[in-house]
C-alpha positions as CSV (number, residue, x, y, z in Angstrom):
1,X,-28.7,-24.4,-15.2
2,X,-28.8,-20.5,-15.6
3,X,-28.0,-20.8,-12.0
4,X,-24.9,-22.1,-12.4
5,X,-23.9,-19.1,-15.1
6,X,-25.4,-16.6,-12.9
7,X,-22.7,-18.1,-10.5
8,X,-19.9,-17.9,-13.1
9,X,-20.9,-14.7,-14.4
10,X,-20.7,-13.2,-10.6
11,X,-17.8,-14.9,-9.9
12,X,-15.9,-13.2,-13.2
13,X,-17.3,-9.9,-11.9
14,X,-15.7,-10.2,-9.0
15,X,-12.0,-11.5,-10.4
16,X,-12.2,-8.5,-12.9
17,X,-13.1,-5.9,-10.3
18,X,-10.4,-7.7,-7.9
19,X,-7.8,-6.8,-10.6
20,X,-8.8,-3.5,-11.7
21,X,-8.8,-2.3,-8.0
22,X,-5.0,-4.0,-7.9
23,X,-4.1,-2.2,-10.9
24,X,-5.7,1.5,-10.0
25,X,-4.0,0.9,-6.6
26,X,-0.6,0.2,-8.3
27,X,-1.2,3.1,-10.7
28,X,-1.4,5.5,-8.1
29,X,1.5,4.2,-6.0
30,X,3.6,4.7,-8.9
31,X,2.8,8.3,-9.4
32,X,3.7,8.3,-5.6
33,X,6.8,7.3,-6.0
34,X,7.2,9.8,-9.2
35,X,6.0,12.8,-7.2
36,X,8.4,11.4,-4.3
37,X,11.4,11.9,-6.4
38,X,10.3,15.2,-8.4
39,X,10.2,17.1,-5.2
40,X,12.9,15.6,-3.6
41,X,10.6,13.6,-0.6
42,X,13.1,11.7,1.7
43,X,10.5,9.7,3.9
44,X,6.9,8.9,3.5
45,X,4.2,8.9,6.2
46,X,1.8,6.1,5.3
47,X,-1.6,4.6,6.6
48,X,-0.8,1.7,9.3
49,X,-1.8,-1.8,8.3
50,X,-3.7,-0.4,5.1
51,X,-3.5,-2.9,1.9
52,X,-2.1,0.0,0.0
53,X,-0.2,2.0,2.5
54,X,0.7,-0.5,5.4
55,X,4.1,-1.6,6.4
56,X,5.3,-4.8,8.3
57,X,1.3,-5.7,9.0
58,X,-1.7,-5.4,6.6
59,X,-5.2,-6.1,6.4
60,X,-6.1,-9.0,4.5
61,X,-8.9,-7.1,2.3
62,X,-11.2,-9.1,3.6
63,X,-13.0,-6.6,5.6
64,X,-13.2,-9.2,8.4
65,X,-10.3,-7.4,11.0
66,X,-7.6,-10.1,10.0
67,X,-4.0,-9.1,9.5
68,X,-1.2,-10.5,7.5
69,X,2.7,-9.7,7.3
70,X,3.9,-8.2,4.5
71,X,3.4,-4.7,3.0
72,X,0.8,-2.8,1.2
73,X,1.4,-1.9,-3.1
74,X,2.5,1.4,-1.8
75,X,4.5,0.9,0.6
76,X,6.5,-2.0,-1.1
77,X,6.9,0.0,-3.9
78,X,8.4,3.2,-2.0
79,X,10.4,0.8,0.0
80,X,12.0,-1.1,-2.9
81,X,13.0,2.3,-4.4
82,X,14.8,3.6,-1.0
83,X,12.0,5.8,0.6
84,X,11.9,4.9,4.4
85,X,8.1,4.3,4.8
86,X,6.5,5.5,8.4
87,X,3.0,5.2,9.8
88,X,1.2,7.4,12.1
89,X,1.8,4.5,14.4
90,X,5.7,5.1,13.9
91,X,6.4,8.8,14.1
92,X,8.6,8.5,16.9
93,X,10.9,6.4,14.8
94,X,10.4,9.1,12.1
95,X,11.8,11.8,14.3
96,X,14.5,9.7,15.5
97,X,15.4,9.3,11.9
98,X,15.3,12.3,11.0
99,X,17.7,13.4,13.9
100,X,20.0,11.0,12.8
101,X,20.3,12.2,8.8
102,X,22.5,14.7,8.2
103,X,21.6,18.6,8.5
104,X,21.6,20.0,4.5
């Protein structure tokens, strides 16, 4: 019986840690959005495939190298708020995007 409670306790702890990490990532992402707005940032360069920052395809968080379709938390928040997101792998697209923008 003791072993069962230990496994339940361990599972509960992992679940709490998962949601705690998700909340921290969301709060940091919200702060990034606020800073982008405050500074007049017009685009973001984030880490490709990161569960926090990736755009289009991200690692699933299992540390097995498994990729899944979707955006990371920060990338998703920035995109939903109209900020284009690029990565170190798409700097050529960032350059093209910058050349198409009207000069101020």
